[in-house]
VEXDREN-2710 file (C-alpha; in Angstrom, 1 decimal):
% VEXDREN-2710
k/r/px/py/pz
1/MET/59.5/-6.3/44.9
2/GLY/58.1/-9.4/43.5
3/SER/54.8/-8.8/45.3
4/LEU/54.6/-5.1/44.0
5/GLY/55.1/-6.5/40.2
6/SER/52.5/-9.1/40.6
7/GLU/50.2/-6.6/42.1
8/VAL/51.1/-4.1/39.2
9/ASP/50.5/-6.8/36.6
10/HIS/47.3/-7.7/38.0
11/GLY/46.1/-4.0/38.1
12/GLY/47.2/-3.6/34.2
13/ARG/45.0/-6.6/33.4
14/GLU/42.1/-5.4/35.1
15/MET/42.7/-1.9/33.6
16/PHE/42.9/-3.2/30.0
17/HIS/40.0/-5.6/30.5
18/GLY/37.9/-2.9/31.8
19/HIS/38.9/-0.8/28.9
20/ALA/37.9/-3.3/26.5
21/ASP/34.4/-3.6/28.1
22/PRO/33.0/-0.7/26.2
23/VAL/33.6/-2.4/22.9
24/VAL/31.9/-5.6/24.2
25/HIS/29.1/-3.7/25.3
26/GLU/28.8/-1.9/21.8
27/LEU/29.0/-5.3/20.2
28/ASN/26.1/-6.5/22.4
29/ARG/24.3/-3.5/21.5
30/LEU/24.5/-3.9/17.8
31/GLU/23.7/-7.6/18.2
32/ASN/20.4/-6.5/19.9
33/LEU/19.9/-3.9/17.2
34/LEU/20.3/-6.4/14.6
35/ARG/17.7/-8.8/16.2
36/GLU/15.2/-6.0/16.5
37/LYS/15.6/-5.3/12.8
38/GLU/15.3/-9.0/12.0
39/ARG/11.9/-8.9/14.0
40/GLU/10.8/-5.8/12.2
41/LEU/11.7/-7.7/8.8
42/GLY/9.7/-10.7/9.9
43/HIS/6.7/-8.5/10.6
44/ALA/7.2/-6.8/7.2
45/TYR/7.1/-10.1/5.7
46/SER/4.0/-11.2/7.4
47/GLU/2.3/-8.0/6.4
48/ILE/3.2/-8.4/3.0
49/LYS/2.0/-12.1/2.7
50/GLY/-1.3/-11.0/4.3
51/LEU/-1.4/-8.3/1.6
52/LYS/-0.7/-10.8/-1.0
53/VAL/-3.6/-13.1/0.3
54/THR/-5.9/-10.2/0.3
55/GLU/-4.9/-9.2/-3.3
56/ALA/-5.6/-12.7/-4.4
57/LEU/-9.0/-12.6/-2.9
58/LYS/-9.7/-9.2/-4.5
59/ASP/-8.3/-10.5/-7.9
60/LYS/-10.8/-13.3/-7.6
61/ALA/-13.6/-11.1/-6.7
62/ILE/-12.8/-8.9/-9.7
63/ALA/-12.8/-11.8/-12.1
64/GLU/-16.1/-12.9/-10.7
65/LEU/-17.4/-9.4/-11.3
66/SER/-15.9/-9.4/-14.7
67/LYS/-17.7/-12.5/-15.6
68/GLU/-21.0/-11.2/-14.3
69/LEU/-20.6/-7.9/-16.1
70/LYS/-19.9/-9.9/-19.3
71/LYS/-22.9/-11.7/-18.8
72/GLN/-24.8/-8.5/-18.1
73/ASP/-23.4/-7.1/-21.4
74/GLU/-24.5/-10.3/-23.2
75/ARG/-28.0/-9.9/-21.7
76/LEU/-28.0/-6.1/-22.5
77/SER/-27.0/-6.8/-26.3
78/ILE/-29.7/-9.3/-26.5
79/LEU/-32.3/-6.8/-25.0
80/GLU/-31.1/-4.1/-27.3
81/LYS/-31.7/-6.6/-30.5
82/GLN/-35.1/-7.2/-28.9
83/LEU/-35.7/-3.6/-28.4
84/GLU/-34.8/-2.8/-32.0
85/GLN/-36.9/-5.6/-33.2
86/LYS/-40.0/-4.4/-31.2
87/ASN/-39.4/-0.9/-32.6
88/LEU/-39.4/-2.2/-35.9
89/ASP/-42.6/-4.0/-35.0
90/VAL/-43.9/-0.8/-33.6
91/LYS/-43.2/1.1/-36.7
92/ARG/-44.9/-1.7/-38.8
93/ILE/-48.0/-1.6/-36.6
94/CYS/-48.4/2.0/-36.7
95/ASN/-47.9/2.0/-40.5
96/GLU/-50.7/-0.9/-40.5
97/ARG/-52.9/1.3/-38.2
98/LYS/-52.6/4.3/-40.5
99/GLU/-53.5/2.2/-43.4
100/ALA/-56.5/0.9/-41.6
101/LEU/-57.6/4.4/-40.5
102/SER/-57.0/5.3/-44.2
103/ALA/-59.3/2.4/-45.1
104/GLN/-61.8/3.1/-42.5
105/PHE/-62.1/6.6/-43.7
106/ALA/-62.2/5.5/-47.3
107/ALA/-65.0/3.2/-46.5
108/GLU/-66.9/5.9/-44.6
109/ALA/-66.6/8.1/-47.4
110/SER/-67.6/5.4/-49.6
111/LEU/-70.6/4.8/-47.3
112/ARG/-71.5/8.5/-47.4
113/ARG/-71.3/8.6/-51.3
114/ILE/-73.4/5.4/-51.5
115/HIS/-76.0/6.7/-49.1
116/SER/-76.4/10.0/-50.9
117/ALA/-76.5/8.2/-54.3
118/GLN/-79.1/5.7/-52.8
119/ARG/-81.1/8.8/-51.8
120/ASP/-81.1/10.0/-55.3
121/GLU/-81.4/6.8/-57.0
122/GLU/-83.0/3.9/-55.2
123/VAL/-81.3/1.3/-57.4
124/VAL/-79.2/-1.0/-54.8
125/PRO/-80.3/-1.7/-51.6
126/PHE/-78.6/-0.2/-48.7
127/ASP/-77.9/-3.2/-46.6
128/ALA/-76.5/-5.1/-49.3
129/ILE/-73.7/-2.4/-49.7
130/ILE/-73.1/-1.6/-46.2
131/GLY/-72.9/-4.9/-44.7
132/PRO/-69.7/-5.9/-46.2
133/LEU/-68.3/-2.6/-45.2
134/GLU/-69.6/-2.9/-41.7
135/SER/-67.7/-6.4/-41.5
136/ASP/-64.3/-4.8/-42.7
137/ILE/-64.8/-2.1/-40.3
138/LYS/-65.3/-4.5/-37.5
139/LYS/-62.2/-6.6/-38.7
140/TYR/-60.1/-3.3/-38.9
141/LYS/-61.2/-2.2/-35.3
142/HIS/-60.3/-5.7/-34.2
143/GLU/-56.8/-5.3/-35.8
144/ILE/-56.6/-2.0/-34.1
145/ALA/-57.4/-3.4/-30.7
146/VAL/-54.6/-6.2/-31.2
147/LEU/-52.2/-3.4/-32.1
148/GLN/-53.0/-1.4/-28.8
149/ASP/-52.5/-4.5/-26.8
150/ASP/-49.4/-5.0/-28.5
151/LYS/-48.3/-1.4/-27.9
152/LYS/-49.0/-1.9/-24.2
153/ALA/-47.0/-5.1/-24.0
154/LEU/-44.3/-3.2/-25.8
155/GLU/-44.3/-0.4/-23.4
156/ARG/-44.0/-2.9/-20.5
157/HIS/-41.1/-4.5/-22.2
158/LEU/-39.3/-1.1/-22.5
159/LYS/-39.8/-0.7/-18.8
160/LEU/-38.2/-3.9/-18.1
161/ASN/-35.4/-3.1/-20.2
162/GLU/-34.9/0.4/-18.6
163/ALA/-34.8/-1.6/-15.1
164/ALA/-32.2/-3.9/-16.5
165/PHE/-30.2/-0.9/-17.7
166/VAL/-30.2/0.5/-14.3
167/GLU/-29.2/-2.7/-12.6
168/ALA/-26.3/-3.1/-15.1
169/GLY/-25.0/0.5/-14.3
170/ASP/-25.3/-0.3/-10.4
171/ILE/-23.1/-3.4/-11.1
172/LEU/-20.7/-1.5/-13.1
173/ARG/-20.2/1.3/-10.4
174/SER/-19.8/-1.4/-7.8
175/ALA/-17.1/-3.1/-9.9
176/LEU/-15.2/0.4/-10.2
177/GLU/-15.2/0.8/-6.5
178/ARG/-13.9/-2.8/-5.9
179/ALA/-11.3/-2.0/-8.5
180/LEU/-10.1/1.2/-6.7
181/ILE/-10.1/-0.7/-3.3
182/VAL/-7.7/-3.3/-5.0
183/GLU/-5.6/-0.3/-6.5
184/ASP/-5.2/1.1/-3.0
185/VAL/-4.1/-2.2/-1.7
186/GLN/-1.7/-2.7/-4.4
187/ASN/0.0/0.9/-3.6
188/GLN/0.3/-0.1/0.0
189/ASN/2.0/-3.3/-0.9
190/ILE/4.3/-1.3/-3.1
191/GLU/5.0/0.9/0.0
192/LEU/5.5/-2.2/2.2
193/LYS/7.9/-3.7/-0.2
194/LYS/9.9/-0.5/-0.2
195/GLN/10.2/-0.4/3.6
196/MET/11.1/-4.0/3.5
197/GLU/14.0/-3.1/1.1
198/ILE/15.0/-0.4/3.5
199/TYR/15.1/-2.5/6.5
200/HIS/17.1/-5.3/4.5
201/GLU/19.8/-2.6/3.7
202/GLU/19.8/-1.6/7.2
203/ASN/20.2/-5.1/8.3
204/MET/23.3/-5.5/5.9
205/LEU/24.9/-2.5/7.3
206/LEU/24.4/-3.6/10.9
207/GLU/25.9/-7.1/9.8
208/LYS/28.9/-5.3/8.2
209/SER/29.3/-3.3/11.3
210/ASN/29.0/-6.2/13.4
211/ARG/31.7/-7.8/11.5
212/GLN/34.0/-4.9/11.7
213/LYS/33.5/-4.6/15.4
214/VAL/34.4/-8.3/15.9
215/LEU/37.7/-7.8/14.0
216/GLU/38.5/-4.8/16.2
217/ILE/37.9/-6.7/19.2
218/GLU/40.2/-9.5/17.9
219/LYS/42.9/-6.8/17.1
220/LEU/42.2/-5.3/20.6
221/THR/42.5/-8.5/22.3
222/HIS/45.7/-9.4/20.6
223/THR/47.2/-5.7/21.3
224/VAL/46.2/-6.2/24.9
225/GLY/48.0/-9.7/25.1
226/GLU/51.1/-7.9/23.7
227/LEU/50.8/-5.0/26.0
228/GLU/50.3/-7.5/29.0
229/GLU/53.5/-9.3/28.0
230/SER/55.3/-6.0/27.5
231/ILE/54.3/-4.7/31.0
232/LEU/55.3/-8.1/32.5
233/ALA/58.6/-7.6/31.1
234/SER/58.9/-4.0/31.8
235/ARG/61.0/-2.6/34.7
236/ASP/59.3/0.4/35.1
237/VAL/55.8/-1.0/35.6
238/ALA/54.4/1.2/38.3
239/ASN/55.2/4.5/36.3
240/ALA/53.5/2.9/33.3
241/VAL/50.6/1.7/35.2
242/HIS/50.3/5.2/36.7
243/PHE/50.5/6.9/33.4
244/TYR/48.0/4.5/31.9
245/GLN/45.6/5.1/34.8
246/ASN/46.0/8.7/34.0
247/GLN/45.3/8.1/30.3
248/ALA/42.3/5.9/31.2
249/THR/41.0/8.6/33.6
250/ARG/41.4/11.2/31.0
251/LEU/39.6/9.1/28.2
252/ASN/36.8/8.2/30.5
253/GLU/36.0/11.9/31.1
254/GLU/36.3/12.3/27.2
255/LYS/33.8/9.5/26.9
256/LYS/31.5/10.7/29.4
257/THR/31.5/14.2/27.5
258/LEU/30.8/12.4/24.3
259/GLU/28.1/10.4/26.0
260/ARG/26.7/13.3/27.3
261/GLU/26.5/14.8/23.7
262/LEU/25.1/11.5/22.5
263/ALA/22.4/11.6/25.2
264/ARG/21.5/15.3/24.1
265/ALA/21.4/14.4/20.6
266/LYS/18.9/11.4/21.4
267/VAL/16.9/13.9/23.5
268/TYR/16.7/16.3/20.4
269/VAL/15.8/13.3/18.1
270/ASN/12.9/12.3/20.6
271/ARG/12.0/16.1/20.7
272/VAL/11.9/16.5/16.9
273/ALA/10.2/13.2/16.3
274/THR/7.4/14.2/19.0
275/THR/7.2/17.8/17.7
276/THR/6.9/16.4/13.9
277/ALA/4.3/13.7/15.1
278/ASN/2.2/16.3/16.8
279/GLU/2.2/18.6/13.8
280/TRP/1.0/15.8/11.7
281/LYS/-1.5/14.7/14.1
282/ASP/-3.1/18.1/14.3
283/ASP/-3.4/18.1/10.5
284/ALA/-6.6/15.9/10.3
285/ASP/-4.7/13.1/11.9
286/LYS/-2.6/12.6/8.9
287/LEU/0.4/10.2/8.8
288/MET/3.9/11.5/8.2
289/PRO/5.2/10.4/4.7
290/VAL/7.4/7.6/4.7
291/LYS/10.1/9.4/2.7
292/ARG/10.3/12.4/4.9
293/TRP/10.4/10.1/7.9
294/LEU/13.5/8.0/6.7
295/GLU/15.2/11.4/5.6
296/GLU/15.0/12.8/9.0
297/ARG/15.8/9.4/10.6
298/ARG/19.0/8.9/8.3
299/LEU/20.4/12.5/9.3
300/LEU/19.6/11.9/13.1
301/GLN/21.3/8.5/12.9
302/GLY/24.3/9.8/10.9
303/GLU/24.8/12.4/13.9
304/ILE/24.5/9.9/16.4
305/GLN/27.0/7.5/14.4
306/ARG/29.4/10.6/14.4
307/LEU/29.6/10.7/18.1
308/ARG/30.1/7.0/18.4
309/ASP/32.9/7.2/15.9
310/LYS/34.4/9.9/18.0
311/ILE/34.4/7.8/21.1
312/ALA/35.8/4.7/19.3
313/ILE/38.4/6.9/17.7
314/ALA/39.4/8.4/21.3
315/GLU/39.5/4.7/22.7
316/ARG/41.8/3.5/19.8
317/SER/44.1/6.3/20.1
318/ALA/44.5/5.7/23.9
319/LYS/45.1/2.1/23.4
320/VAL/47.7/3.0/20.6
321/GLU/49.4/5.7/23.0
322/ALA/49.6/3.2/25.4
323/GLN/51.2/0.6/23.5
324/LEU/53.9/2.9/22.0
325/ASN/54.7/4.0/25.4
326/VAL/55.0/0.5/26.7
327/ARG/57.3/-0.3/23.9
328/ASN/59.3/2.8/24.4
329/SER/59.7/2.0/28.1
330/ALA/60.7/-1.4/27.2
END
């Protein structure tokens, strides 16, 4: 009878230790998941650090471009002032040319009048009158030639100004394109920060769940110790062990059923993820929006967590029933 009691006691310990193994397995799985989330969080921090370095380089490039653009603006304002001054010079030269042409026409008219008068009255020699006028005409022609040279130089200067305007426009367009690139990088940085916050929240939830599992394991360990003491003190150990074995078999069957449901849920999750990825891949190789992906992921994780909660509740109810039966038998 003593050997039978020791065998029963040993079998009871193995049964409760084997029954607590899934909880330990669940705790290990949660710890692995926590480490995986920490690795993902580390990768996200690395990406954000790289993006910050890139953003700093972009800011430096924008500052340099701003300085260059400011220099070009100053140069452009100087050229505009020079162009305005040249326009005034051109107007002045045109007015002087008109005055010179008017003087030339007046001189020619005077020559014609003098020539006609000389023909009528040969009082004054023609050379004495035309000599000063010819010198004035030569002087005015020289001034006209100088003005034409100035006009050609001004046209060349205007062409140079137009080329400078075109160059400044190209620099401005390049600066705008770089600013757009920097804005895209900043948007990506904001999106990565949001993902990092989501990972941080998931990490906190996993840590909380891990602490709860540790507390449950401590309670279950204490309960198992009490049950082992009750079994050792019980007279009807064989019947209790048989009853608990039946309960464990039933709970294992329920656990297998729930695990099959969980496996089907995981297959469904993978199928939905594959279908969604293929749908987005056919549409010009676009990526799924992060918000939608997170929403679907949260819903599917909720379904999986619900099945896990059912398994945990079934295990706890079985242990409580076993504890009550042992106390009643005692």
